[in-house]
N, C-alpha and C positions, 0 to 999 in steps of 0.2 A: 504494500500500500504506500501511496505517496504521503509525504509529510510536508507541511507548509502550503503556501498558496499555489494554485495552479498557474502555469505560465500564461502570459497574455496570449490571446488568439493571434494566429499567424497574420502578420501585416498590421497589427494594431499599433496605433500611435506612431505612424510613420509619415513624415511629410516628404514631399518630393523634392525638397531643396537639393540642388546640386545634381539631380538626376536628368536634367535637361528634357523634361517631358512637356514642354510648353505646347499649347494648341493654338491654332489660328481660330479666333472666335467666329470669324465670318465664313470659315471653310466648312465643307461638308464633313461631318465627323465620321462618315463611313470610310474615309481613306482618301484624302485629297493629295493631288500631286503638285499643288501650288507651292508658293513660298512658305518656308517654315514660320510658325507662329512665334509669339513672344517667348523668350527664353529667360531664365533666371540669371541675373547678373551676379558677378562675384565681387567680394570686397564690401566695404561699408557703403551705405547709401550716399549718393553724391551730395556734396555741400553740407553733410552732417559731420564729416570728419574734422575734428579739432584736436588740439593737443590735449592729452589726458587719457587717450586710449579708448578701448571698446566700451568700458563702463560709461564714459561720458557720452559716446554716441548713443548707447542704449537709453540713457537718461534723457537725452535730447529728443529721441524718437518717441519715448513714452510721453514726454511733456507735449509734443506735437499732437499726439493722439488725444490727450486730455483736452487740449485747447480746441480741437476740432469737434469734440463730442460733448463738451461741457453742458450744453443746453438740452441734450437728449434724455428723455425719460428712460429709466431702467438701465442707464449706463453710468458707471463710475469706474474709470480705468485707473487701477492702482498698480498693475503689474502686467506681464505678458502671459499670464496663465489663467487663473480663476476669473479675472475680470472679463474674459472673452468667452466664458462657458455657455452662455445662452445664445450666442451668435449676434446679439443686438449691438455689441461694440463694433463688430465688423460692419453691420448694416448702417449704424450711425456714422462711422467714419466715411464709408463710401457715399452715403446719402448727403453728407456735408459738401461733397463735390458734385454730385449728380442728383439734386433734389427732385427732378422730374422723373427719375428712373423708377421710383416706387413710392408708395405711401407709407412712410415710416410709422405714422400714428396707428396704422392698422396692424402692426406687428405686436406679438406678445412673447414674453420670456419663455413660456412653456412650449412654444413651437420651435424648438431648437433646430430640428432638421430643416424646416422651411426657412428659418432665418439664415442658417449657414448656406443653404442652396441659393437663396436670393442674393446674398452678399457676394458669394464667389462667382456666380454667373454674371452679375453686374460688373464686378472687377475685371473679369475676363473680357467683357465687351470694351473695357477701357485699356485693353492690352496688358493687363497684369497676368503674369504666368500663373497657371493653376497649380500652386505648390501644395495645397491642402485638399484632402478628401473629406466630403461631408460625412461619410460613414465613420471615418477616424475621429472626427470632431464630436460626433454624437455618441460614440462608444464610451468616451471618457467624460466624466463630469467636470474634471479640471484639465483643460488642454495642456499639451506640452509647450512649455515656455519658449524653447528654442525654435520650434516649428512656427509658433505664432509670431515671434520676433522676426524670423526670416521672411515670413509672408508679409508682414507690415513693412519691412525694408523694401521688398519687391514692389509692393503697392506704392510706396513713396517714390521709388525710382520711376515707375510708369507714369505717375502724376507729374513728376518733374519733366520727364520727356515730352509730355503733352503740354507743358507750360502752365499747368494748373497749380503748381506749388512754386511760389516765388522764393528764390534763393539769393543770398547775398553774393555779389560779384567779388572775386578776390583781387 
């Protein structure tokens, strides 16, 4: 007989960061031969790198998320794990840039699967690489902080590339 907790299900809590599985949101998902879709970039998010290392970048990115979502109901971003568990933080962050994409007021914290699916699909249409799986996010009550942080960095990069995030010139 086994002792201790059972191992997590195969593939549980795995983000696609670094696996290069970006999709072209406008392409036929059945197998397009067109240009490749968005890919996850490597390194720190552009214009967030400052002296002080990775913790400073992480703190700045967390504060950026807080400032973008401060007025949203059911969202209180304190970290890159539990604060994102209902999917509403992702929805609020994306809605703050694309307010016509969906009705945020119609969302509810208990509809986790729908919240994650809506947020990720909307972000993909904005050319953000699909680094997180809805099933993986729903499976865990507290999301993996590294996966969430990586996804938010990628979202930030895609918004900078679209000119939606203003950055300081060096």
